[in-house]
C-alpha positions as CSV (number, residue, x, y, z in Angstrom):
1,M,-7.1,-8.5,9.3
2,I,-4.1,-9.0,7.1
3,R,-1.9,-7.1,4.6
4,I,-1.2,-9.0,1.4
5,A,1.8,-8.1,-0.6
6,P,0.6,-8.1,-4.2
7,I,3.2,-9.2,-6.8
8,L,2.1,-6.7,-9.5
9,L,2.2,-3.5,-7.6
10,A,5.8,-3.9,-6.5
11,T,8.0,-1.5,-8.4
12,A,10.3,-4.2,-9.8
13,L,10.4,-4.0,-13.6
14,A,10.5,-7.7,-14.1
15,G,9.3,-8.4,-17.6
16,C,11.1,-5.5,-19.1
17,T,14.5,-7.1,-18.7
18,A,15.7,-9.0,-15.7
19,S,14.3,-11.8,-13.6
20,P,12.3,-10.8,-10.4
21,L,14.4,-10.2,-7.4
22,A,14.7,-12.8,-4.7
23,D,13.1,-12.5,-1.3
24,T,13.7,-9.2,0.6
25,P,16.9,-9.3,2.7
26,T,17.3,-9.2,6.4
27,R,17.8,-6.4,8.8
28,A,21.4,-7.4,9.7
29,A,22.6,-6.9,6.2
30,I,20.8,-3.5,6.1
31,A,22.7,-2.4,9.2
32,D,26.0,-3.4,7.5
33,S,25.4,-1.3,4.3
34,S,28.3,0.2,2.5
35,L,26.1,2.5,0.4
36,S,24.9,6.0,1.1
37,P,22.9,6.5,4.4
38,M,19.3,5.4,4.3
39,K,16.8,8.3,3.9
40,G,13.4,8.6,5.5
41,F,10.4,10.9,5.4
42,D,10.1,13.7,7.9
43,S,6.8,15.3,6.8
44,S,3.4,14.1,5.7
45,Y,1.2,15.7,3.1
46,P,-2.3,14.2,3.5
47,S,-4.9,15.6,1.1
48,A,-8.4,16.2,2.2
49,P,-10.9,13.7,0.7
50,S,-12.8,14.9,-2.3
51,Q,-15.8,12.7,-1.8
52,S,-19.2,14.0,-0.5
53,N,-20.0,13.3,3.1
54,S,-22.9,11.2,1.9
55,N,-20.4,8.9,0.1
56,I,-18.0,9.0,3.0
57,A,-20.8,7.9,5.4
58,A,-21.5,4.9,3.1
59,D,-17.8,4.0,3.0
60,F,-17.6,4.3,6.8
61,L,-20.4,1.8,7.2
62,S,-19.0,-0.7,4.8
63,L,-15.5,-0.4,6.4
64,H,-16.8,-0.9,9.9
65,F,-19.7,-3.4,9.5
66,E,-18.2,-5.9,7.0
67,L,-15.1,-8.1,7.0
68,E,-12.9,-8.6,3.9
69,S,-14.6,-12.0,3.4
70,G,-18.0,-10.2,3.0
71,R,-19.3,-11.4,6.4
72,R,-21.4,-8.8,8.2
73,L,-20.5,-7.5,11.7
74,P,-23.4,-7.1,14.1
75,V,-22.1,-4.1,16.1
76,F,-19.6,-1.2,15.9
77,T,-16.4,-1.6,18.0
78,R,-13.5,0.6,19.0
79,F,-11.4,1.3,22.1
80,E,-13.4,3.1,24.7
81,T,-10.4,4.2,26.9
82,P,-7.1,6.0,26.1
83,I,-5.0,3.7,23.9
84,T,-1.5,2.6,24.7
85,V,0.9,1.0,22.3
86,R,4.1,-1.0,23.0
87,V,6.7,-2.7,20.8
88,A,7.9,-6.2,21.5
89,G,10.1,-8.8,19.7
90,R,13.1,-8.0,17.5
91,A,12.1,-4.5,16.5
92,P,14.3,-3.1,13.6
93,D,15.9,0.2,14.0
94,S,13.4,1.9,11.5
95,L,10.3,0.9,13.5
96,E,10.5,3.2,16.4
97,P,10.9,6.5,14.5
98,D,8.1,5.4,12.0
99,L,5.9,4.5,15.0
100,R,6.5,7.9,16.7
101,R,5.6,9.7,13.5
102,L,2.4,7.7,13.0
103,L,1.2,8.1,16.6
104,D,1.8,11.9,16.3
105,R,-0.4,11.9,13.1
106,L,-3.1,9.9,14.8
107,R,-3.2,12.4,17.7
108,T,-3.2,15.5,15.6
109,E,-5.1,14.5,12.5
110,A,-7.5,11.9,13.9
111,T,-7.6,13.4,17.4
112,I,-7.2,9.9,19.0
113,D,-5.9,9.7,22.5
114,I,-3.0,7.3,21.9
115,R,0.5,7.1,23.2
116,E,3.4,4.7,23.5
117,T,4.2,2.7,26.6
118,D,6.6,0.1,28.0
119,G,3.9,-1.6,30.1
120,A,2.9,-5.2,29.4
121,E,-0.8,-4.2,29.7
122,A,-0.7,-2.1,26.6
123,S,-3.9,-1.8,24.5
124,I,-2.0,-2.7,21.4
125,T,1.2,-4.8,21.2
126,I,3.3,-4.6,18.1
127,E,5.4,-7.7,18.0
128,A,8.2,-7.9,15.4
129,V,8.6,-11.5,14.3
130,S,10.1,-13.2,11.3
131,R,8.4,-13.5,7.9
132,A,8.6,-17.3,8.3
133,E,6.6,-17.1,11.6
134,I,4.0,-14.9,9.9
135,R,3.7,-17.3,7.0
136,R,3.3,-20.3,9.3
137,A,0.5,-18.5,11.1
138,L,-1.2,-17.0,7.9
139,P,0.4,-18.2,4.7
140,H,-0.7,-15.3,2.5
141,A,-0.1,-12.5,4.9
142,A,2.7,-10.0,5.0
143,C,1.5,-8.9,8.5
144,F,-1.7,-9.1,10.5
145,V,-3.7,-7.9,13.5
146,V,-5.7,-10.1,16.0
147,P,-8.0,-9.2,18.9
148,N,-7.7,-10.3,22.5
149,V,-4.0,-11.4,22.3
150,S,-0.7,-9.8,23.1
151,S,1.8,-12.2,21.5
152,L,2.2,-14.7,18.6
153,D,2.4,-17.5,21.1
154,E,-0.9,-16.4,22.7
155,Y,-2.4,-16.2,19.2
156,R,-1.3,-19.8,18.4
157,R,-3.0,-21.0,21.6
158,K,-6.2,-19.1,20.9
159,R,-6.5,-19.0,17.2
160,R,-9.6,-21.2,17.1
161,S,-11.3,-19.7,20.1
162,P,-14.1,-17.1,20.1
163,D,-11.6,-14.6,21.6
164,T,-9.8,-14.1,18.2
165,N,-13.0,-14.0,16.2
166,W,-13.8,-10.4,15.0
167,S,-17.5,-11.2,14.5
168,T,-18.0,-11.9,18.2
169,L,-16.2,-8.7,19.4
170,T,-18.3,-6.1,21.2
171,R,-15.6,-3.7,22.2
172,R,-11.8,-3.5,21.7
173,E,-9.6,-3.9,24.8
174,R,-6.5,-5.7,23.6
175,M,-4.9,-6.2,20.2
176,A,-1.7,-7.6,18.7
177,I,-0.1,-6.6,15.5
178,F,2.5,-8.9,13.9
179,L,5.1,-7.3,11.7
180,P,8.1,-8.9,9.9
181,Y,11.4,-7.6,11.4
182,D,13.3,-9.2,8.4
183,S,11.7,-7.1,5.7
184,T,12.5,-3.8,4.1
185,P,12.0,-0.6,6.2
186,Q,9.2,0.5,3.9
187,E,7.3,-2.8,4.0
188,I,7.5,-2.7,7.9
189,R,6.2,0.8,7.9
190,D,3.5,0.0,5.4
191,C,2.4,-2.9,7.6
192,L,2.5,-0.6,10.7
193,H,0.2,2.0,9.1
194,E,-2.4,-0.4,7.8
195,E,-2.5,-2.8,10.7
196,L,-2.5,-0.1,13.4
197,A,-5.3,1.7,11.6
198,Q,-7.3,-1.6,11.5
199,A,-6.6,-2.3,15.1
200,L,-8.1,1.1,15.9
201,G,-11.0,1.1,13.5
202,P,-12.1,-0.2,10.0
203,L,-11.8,-4.0,9.5
204,N,-12.7,-4.1,5.9
205,D,-10.8,-3.3,2.6
206,L,-12.7,-1.8,-0.3
207,Y,-11.4,-1.8,-3.8
208,R,-13.7,1.1,-4.7
209,L,-11.7,3.5,-2.5
210,P,-9.2,5.5,-4.7
211,N,-7.4,7.3,-1.8
212,S,-7.0,4.9,1.1
213,V,-4.9,2.2,2.6
214,F,-8.1,0.3,3.2
215,N,-7.8,-1.1,-0.3
216,D,-6.2,-4.4,-1.1
217,D,-4.5,-3.0,-4.2
218,N,-1.9,-1.6,-1.9
219,V,-1.4,1.5,-4.0
220,H,-1.4,3.8,-0.9
221,T,1.2,2.7,1.7
222,V,0.7,5.3,4.4
223,L,-2.5,6.6,6.0
224,T,-4.2,9.2,3.7
225,G,-6.4,12.2,4.6
226,F,-9.4,10.0,3.9
227,D,-8.1,7.4,6.3
228,M,-7.5,10.0,9.1
229,L,-11.1,11.3,8.6
230,I,-12.5,7.8,8.9
231,L,-10.5,7.3,12.1
232,R,-11.5,10.7,13.5
233,A,-15.2,9.8,12.9
234,T,-14.6,6.4,14.5
235,Y,-13.6,8.1,17.8
236,A,-16.3,10.8,17.6
237,P,-18.1,11.1,21.0
238,E,-21.5,10.5,19.4
239,I,-20.8,6.8,18.7
240,Y,-19.5,4.0,20.8
241,S,-19.0,0.2,20.9
242,G,-22.1,-1.9,20.7
243,M,-24.1,0.3,18.5
244,T,-25.8,-1.2,15.5
245,K,-25.3,-0.2,11.9
246,S,-28.6,1.8,11.8
247,E,-27.7,3.5,15.0
248,V,-24.3,4.6,13.7
249,A,-25.8,5.6,10.4
250,T,-28.2,8.0,12.2
251,E,-25.3,9.8,13.9
252,L,-22.8,9.9,10.9
253,P,-24.3,12.9,9.0
254,D,-23.9,15.3,12.0
255,I,-20.5,13.9,12.8
256,L,-19.2,14.4,9.2
257,T,-20.7,17.9,9.0
258,R,-18.8,18.8,12.1
259,I,-15.4,17.4,11.2
260,N,-15.6,17.7,7.4
261,P,-17.9,20.6,6.5
262,H,-16.6,20.9,2.9
263,G,-17.9,17.4,2.3
264,D,-21.5,18.7,2.6
265,Q,-20.9,20.9,-0.4
266,R,-19.8,18.1,-2.7
267,P,-22.3,16.1,-4.8
268,A,-22.9,12.5,-4.0
269,H,-22.2,9.8,-6.6
270,A,-23.8,6.4,-7.0
271,I,-21.7,3.7,-5.5
272,A,-20.7,0.9,-7.9
273,P,-20.3,-2.2,-5.7
274,T,-17.3,-4.5,-6.4
275,P,-18.6,-8.1,-7.1
276,R,-17.0,-11.0,-5.3
277,S,-16.0,-12.6,-8.6
278,W,-13.9,-9.5,-9.6
279,I,-12.2,-9.6,-6.1
280,D,-11.4,-13.3,-6.5
281,E,-9.9,-12.7,-9.9
282,V,-7.7,-9.9,-8.7
283,Q,-6.5,-12.0,-5.8
284,I,-5.5,-14.8,-8.2
285,V,-3.4,-12.2,-10.2
286,L,-1.9,-10.5,-7.1
287,G,-1.5,-13.4,-4.7
288,P,0.9,-16.3,-4.4
289,G,0.4,-19.8,-5.7
290,A,-1.1,-19.3,-9.2
291,G,0.8,-20.1,-12.4
292,T,1.4,-17.6,-15.2
293,D,-1.5,-18.9,-17.4
294,E,-3.9,-18.8,-14.5
295,R,-2.9,-15.2,-13.6
296,R,-3.3,-14.1,-17.2
297,K,-6.7,-15.6,-17.5
298,A,-7.8,-14.0,-14.2
299,A,-6.5,-10.6,-15.4
300,Q,-8.4,-11.0,-18.6
301,S,-11.6,-12.0,-16.7
302,A,-11.2,-9.1,-14.3
303,A,-10.8,-6.6,-17.1
304,A,-13.8,-8.0,-18.9
305,T,-15.9,-7.8,-15.8
306,A,-15.0,-4.1,-15.3
307,Q,-15.9,-3.4,-18.9
308,K,-19.2,-5.2,-18.6
309,L,-20.1,-3.3,-15.5
310,G,-19.3,0.0,-17.2
311,W,-16.8,1.1,-14.6
312,K,-14.8,4.3,-15.4
313,D,-12.8,4.5,-12.2
314,H,-9.5,3.3,-10.9
315,R,-10.8,-0.3,-10.9
316,R,-11.2,-0.2,-14.6
317,A,-7.7,1.1,-15.0
318,F,-6.4,-1.6,-12.6
319,G,-7.6,-4.3,-14.9
320,Y,-5.7,-2.9,-17.8
321,Y,-2.6,-2.4,-15.6
322,M,-2.7,-6.1,-14.6
323,L,-3.1,-7.1,-18.2
324,G,-0.1,-5.0,-19.1
325,R,2.0,-6.7,-16.4
326,M,0.9,-10.2,-17.5
327,T,1.5,-9.4,-21.2
328,Q,4.8,-7.5,-21.4
329,L,7.0,-10.5,-21.3
330,D,5.4,-11.9,-24.5
331,D,4.2,-8.8,-26.2
332,A,5.7,-5.5,-25.0
333,E,3.8,-3.4,-27.5
334,L,0.5,-4.8,-26.6
335,A,1.4,-4.2,-22.9
336,Q,2.0,-0.6,-23.7
337,Q,-1.5,-0.4,-25.2
338,Y,-2.9,-1.7,-22.0
339,Y,-1.0,0.8,-20.0
340,A,-2.2,3.6,-22.2
341,S,-5.8,2.4,-21.6
342,A,-5.2,2.5,-17.9
343,L,-3.8,6.0,-18.0
344,G,-6.7,7.1,-20.1
345,Y,-9.1,6.3,-17.3
346,L,-6.8,7.4,-14.4
347,R,-6.1,10.9,-15.9
348,N,-9.8,11.7,-15.7
349,L,-9.8,11.1,-11.9
350,P,-8.3,13.7,-9.6
351,E,-7.3,11.2,-6.8
352,T,-5.3,8.8,-8.9
353,R,-2.0,10.6,-9.4
354,L,-0.2,7.8,-7.4
355,H,-1.9,5.1,-9.4
356,Q,-0.6,6.9,-12.6
357,A,2.9,6.9,-11.1
358,Y,2.9,3.1,-10.9
359,V,1.9,2.8,-14.6
360,I,4.6,5.4,-15.6
361,T,7.3,3.2,-14.2
362,Q,6.3,0.7,-16.9
363,T,5.8,3.1,-19.8
364,A,9.0,5.1,-19.0
365,A,11.0,1.8,-18.8
366,Y,9.7,0.9,-22.2
367,A,10.7,4.3,-23.6
368,I,14.2,3.8,-22.2
369,S,14.5,0.3,-23.7
370,R,13.8,1.9,-27.1
371,G,16.5,4.5,-26.5
372,D,14.0,7.4,-26.2
373,G,15.3,9.1,-23.1
374,A,13.6,12.4,-23.9
375,E,10.2,10.7,-23.9
376,A,11.0,8.9,-20.6
377,L,12.0,12.2,-19.0
378,D,8.7,13.8,-20.0
379,Q,6.8,10.9,-18.5
380,I,8.8,10.7,-15.2
381,E,9.3,14.3,-14.1
382,P,5.6,15.0,-13.1
383,Y,5.5,12.0,-10.8
384,L,8.7,12.3,-8.7
385,D,6.9,14.7,-6.4
386,V,3.8,12.4,-6.3
387,A,6.0,9.5,-5.1
388,A,7.7,11.7,-2.5
389,R,4.5,13.2,-1.1
390,S,3.0,9.7,-0.9
391,E,6.1,8.7,1.2
392,N,6.8,5.8,-1.2
393,A,10.5,5.4,-1.2
394,A,10.6,2.3,-3.4
395,L,8.5,4.0,-6.1
396,L,10.5,7.2,-5.7
397,A,13.8,5.4,-6.1
398,T,12.6,3.5,-9.1
399,L,11.5,6.7,-10.8
400,M,14.8,8.4,-10.0
401,L,16.8,5.5,-11.4
402,L,14.7,5.5,-14.5
403,K,15.3,9.3,-14.8
404,A,19.1,8.7,-14.4
405,E,19.1,6.3,-17.4
406,A,17.0,8.8,-19.4
407,L,19.4,11.6,-18.6
408,D,22.3,9.4,-19.8
409,Q,20.5,8.7,-23.0
410,T,20.0,12.5,-23.6
411,G,23.7,13.3,-23.0
412,Q,23.3,14.7,-19.5
413,E,25.9,12.4,-17.7
414,D,26.6,14.7,-14.8
415,A,23.0,15.1,-14.0
416,A,22.4,11.4,-14.3
417,R,25.2,10.6,-11.8
418,S,23.7,13.1,-9.3
419,V,20.2,11.7,-9.6
420,R,21.5,8.1,-9.3
421,L,23.5,8.9,-6.2
422,D,20.5,10.7,-4.6
423,S,18.3,7.7,-5.3
424,V,20.4,5.3,-3.2
425,G,19.2,6.6,0.2
426,W,15.6,6.1,-0.9
427,A,16.3,2.7,-2.4
428,R,17.8,1.5,0.9
429,Y,14.5,2.4,2.7
430,G,12.4,0.9,-0.1
431,F,14.4,-2.2,-1.1
432,G,16.6,-3.0,1.9
433,T,20.1,-4.4,1.7
434,D,23.1,-3.4,-0.4
435,W,22.6,-6.3,-2.8
436,A,18.9,-5.6,-3.2
437,V,19.6,-1.9,-4.0
438,R,22.4,-2.8,-6.4
439,A,20.2,-5.4,-8.1
440,K,17.5,-2.8,-8.6
441,M,20.1,-0.4,-10.0
442,Q,21.5,-3.1,-12.3
443,E,18.0,-4.1,-13.4
444,I,17.1,-0.6,-14.5
445,A,20.5,0.1,-16.0
446,S,20.0,-3.0,-18.2
447,L,17.0,-1.3,-19.8
448,N,19.4,1.1,-21.6
449,P,20.2,-0.6,-25.0
450,H,23.5,1.3,-25.2
451,K,24.7,-0.2,-21.9
452,K,23.4,-3.6,-22.9
453,R,25.5,-3.5,-26.1
454,N,28.6,-2.4,-24.2
455,S,28.1,-5.2,-21.7
456,Q,27.7,-7.8,-24.4
457,S,30.8,-6.6,-26.3
458,N,32.8,-6.5,-23.1
459,G,31.7,-10.0,-22.3
């Protein structure tokens, strides 16, 4: 299982003004920061899933009995003994506190018997390695998890053996997660959440899920209430490793009634499957390697597929969002029409506030570039709390920096300075080193046409 870092859901505003930022900087430079101290999240605000238990049961089966490739898994697997976790390699300073918070959530929200250890025989080893080492192992991965190994060296030796093949697994006893120590604190934490969750439970990602990290759109970056419910059901006493899909399906209704009684009162909805062709098109747009024309054609094809299938959910909106990102360099006004179409679908869906926040970074940036700070403020303000409650520091910092520019444009210079200063600690968690934070600040400041004119005249 791997986490891919999509290019379009990053909160960089490339295409509005500046060129995309270079690769994320290293931990050493973060430690030497001359900016305000890095901020972190102390509390989590998971929302209870709004789906019916019938739909959650179907999602559970798809998550556990299929791989991302579409290959079916013959039996259910999980750890059958108390789980221990250890950290190895060059762990960055941010990893340990983020891991402690995550383990505490897993114990309290998912009721999983899991704890940290220093012992070499840990159930799960989290090894911090370089991004270059990860790319050499899996070129498109930001991080990944593998069964039956405890180190990257062991994985290299066993990578073609049945031991590391998920489809031959009958129970989970030993896992290794490989995270990049030389990435931003947020990317490391995001990898930690997704890969540890997949080491414990679901192996699949489903684009149809609006409120989960088990979705390759990477909108959600920390485990949600839905995810914790899936993990809690995974470790319910009624099911165990080796059970078939039909056997697990028989037990799920009673399990979900017990742990999520409100889900029985909600109506079930028909599940619209995601065709492989749409997934492939999205991966071309999001992943590395494709050229601009190829990405644009793939985005157009994905949007056309969503329209043909009659989708009205976040996947339909995602197609318009991708088109907006692929169009804004050449036709900013057309891009705004795409973003408006995306928001039109998202605002009818109660679980897509975070999705909306990503789109707002683009529409608010456009308003600022046109000198309409008041419009930008109206757009940004409702989503600051959304970004904070979602524990997305990069998104929060981006929205705050946009707000600061909008405040400047509306003559509120003191408030702008205060918001900009407050954004720095979040930016350091989300973007990393001093130069990356300053580049992000400069990128967003350059949206302001007044500052752009002053810069040109001074030059």
